[in-house]
C-alpha positions in Angstrom: 14.4 8.3 -16.7 14.4 4.6 -15.4 18.2 4.3 -15.4 18.2 7.1 -12.9 16.1 5.0 -10.5 17.6 4.2 -7.2 18.4 0.9 -6.5 17.0 0.8 -3.1 13.7 2.2 -4.7 13.6 -0.6 -7.5 14.3 -3.3 -5.0 11.4 -2.0 -2.5 8.9 -1.6 -5.5 9.9 -5.0 -6.7 8.7 -6.3 -3.4 5.1 -4.3 -3.3 3.1 -5.6 -6.4 0.4 -2.7 -5.6 3.0 -0.1 -5.5 4.6 -1.5 -8.7 1.5 -1.3 -10.7 0.4 2.1 -9.6 3.9 3.5 -10.2 3.8 1.7 -13.8 0.5 3.6 -14.3 1.6 7.3 -13.2 2.2 9.9 -15.8 5.8 10.8 -16.6 5.7 14.0 -14.4 4.2 12.0 -11.4 7.0 9.6 -12.0 9.6 12.2 -11.9 8.3 13.5 -8.4 8.4 10.1 -6.7 12.0 9.4 -8.2 13.0 12.9 -6.9 11.7 11.8 -3.3 13.3 8.3 -3.7 16.8 10.1 -4.3 16.3 12.4 -1.1 15.6 9.6 1.4 18.1 8.7 3.9 16.9 5.3 5.5 15.7 2.0 4.3 12.5 2.6 6.4 12.1 6.1 4.5 12.4 4.4 1.3 9.9 1.7 2.4 7.4 4.4 3.6 7.6 5.9 0.2 6.7 2.7 -1.4 3.8 1.9 0.8 2.5 5.4 0.1 2.4 4.5 -3.9 0.8 1.2 -2.9 -1.9 2.7 -0.8 
């Protein structure tokens, strides 16, 4: 699964400790949903919004 993580997602996640911790604690199916969303974003701002939604 983790080899399929978009680079922009990894970079944005690394900058948000809260989101990183919450993502790490998610169940596999929850992570798959988030990663599918990450694959479908079309801008840096959209990716940031996704990361922020995880961290909040």
